[in-house]
PLY file of the C-alpha trace (Angstrom):
ply
format ascii 1.0
element vertex 101
property float x
property float y
property float z
element edge 100
property int vertex1
property int vertex2
end_header
-87.65 67.02 -99.40
-83.99 66.47 -100.13
-84.14 68.79 -103.13
-85.65 71.55 -101.03
-83.06 71.20 -98.26
-80.25 71.13 -100.83
-81.65 74.28 -102.42
-81.86 76.07 -99.05
-78.31 74.98 -98.23
-77.09 76.22 -101.64
-78.75 79.61 -101.15
-77.32 79.92 -97.65
-73.78 79.17 -98.84
-74.00 81.52 -101.82
-75.25 84.27 -99.53
-72.17 83.87 -97.34
-69.88 84.39 -100.31
-71.38 87.80 -101.04
-71.19 89.01 -97.45
-71.25 92.83 -97.11
-67.83 92.82 -95.44
-66.13 91.51 -98.59
-67.74 94.06 -100.86
-66.94 96.92 -98.49
-63.33 95.74 -98.26
-63.06 95.57 -102.04
-64.55 99.04 -102.42
-62.08 100.35 -99.83
-59.15 98.75 -101.68
-60.31 100.19 -105.02
-60.66 103.65 -103.49
-57.25 103.41 -101.87
-55.65 102.41 -105.20
-57.40 105.26 -106.99
-56.22 107.79 -104.37
-52.65 106.51 -104.52
-52.67 106.78 -108.31
-53.99 110.32 -108.06
-51.22 111.29 -105.62
-48.58 109.87 -107.97
-50.05 111.79 -110.92
-50.07 115.04 -108.94
-46.43 114.54 -107.89
-45.48 113.79 -111.50
-47.07 116.95 -112.87
-45.63 119.07 -110.05
-42.17 117.76 -110.93
-42.79 118.43 -114.60
-43.76 122.04 -113.80
-40.55 122.53 -111.83
-38.37 121.15 -114.60
-40.14 122.95 -117.44
-37.73 124.92 -119.64
-37.81 128.61 -118.80
-39.23 128.12 -115.32
-37.42 129.90 -112.54
-37.63 126.86 -110.27
-38.60 126.91 -106.63
-37.96 130.04 -104.62
-35.23 129.20 -102.17
-31.82 127.62 -101.91
-30.23 124.33 -100.99
-27.93 124.29 -97.98
-25.78 121.38 -96.92
-25.64 120.54 -93.22
-22.69 118.37 -92.27
-21.36 116.84 -89.10
-18.71 114.37 -87.99
-19.64 111.02 -86.55
-17.41 110.18 -83.60
-16.85 106.58 -84.59
-18.21 105.08 -81.40
-21.45 103.07 -81.49
-24.04 103.17 -78.67
-22.95 99.74 -77.49
-19.30 100.86 -77.22
-17.92 99.39 -80.44
-15.30 101.51 -82.14
-16.04 102.40 -85.77
-14.29 104.53 -88.38
-15.19 108.25 -87.99
-17.38 109.49 -90.82
-18.41 112.88 -92.22
-22.08 113.12 -93.19
-23.71 115.85 -95.30
-27.46 116.29 -95.82
-28.94 118.64 -98.46
-31.83 120.72 -97.10
-34.04 122.99 -99.20
-34.63 126.34 -97.44
-37.56 128.25 -99.00
-37.32 132.00 -99.46
-39.74 134.02 -97.37
-42.79 135.35 -99.22
-42.70 139.16 -99.44
-45.39 141.00 -97.50
-48.50 141.44 -99.60
-47.31 138.80 -102.10
-49.12 135.65 -103.09
-49.33 133.09 -100.33
-51.52 130.38 -98.92
0 1
1 2
2 3
3 4
4 5
5 6
6 7
7 8
8 9
9 10
10 11
11 12
12 13
13 14
14 15
15 16
16 17
17 18
18 19
19 20
20 21
21 22
22 23
23 24
24 25
25 26
26 27
27 28
28 29
29 30
30 31
31 32
32 33
33 34
34 35
35 36
36 37
37 38
38 39
39 40
40 41
41 42
42 43
43 44
44 45
45 46
46 47
47 48
48 49
49 50
50 51
51 52
52 53
53 54
54 55
55 56
56 57
57 58
58 59
59 60
60 61
61 62
62 63
63 64
64 65
65 66
66 67
67 68
68 69
69 70
70 71
71 72
72 73
73 74
74 75
75 76
76 77
77 78
78 79
79 80
80 81
81 82
82 83
83 84
84 85
85 86
86 87
87 88
88 89
89 90
90 91
91 92
92 93
93 94
94 95
95 96
96 97
97 98
98 99
99 100
């Protein structure tokens, strides 16, 4: 009788270890990792295509937007004034009838 109850208890505990929630979570994590790796690969090859010798590069230009910080924090503290510049890529418009999305 004890052997049968120990066997039932062992089967019950081993069944809990392989609960469907754990396998679904693991499958989700593996899929997420595969998707993230794919996104990194796509970004890498897009960058390689832009930097390929002889390529014209992206159609557009880089503009720098700059402004002066006043030197006063929101809480009233006085700070040194600062000039900030941010590079922004401005794409060229696609000509009418040209390739586009």
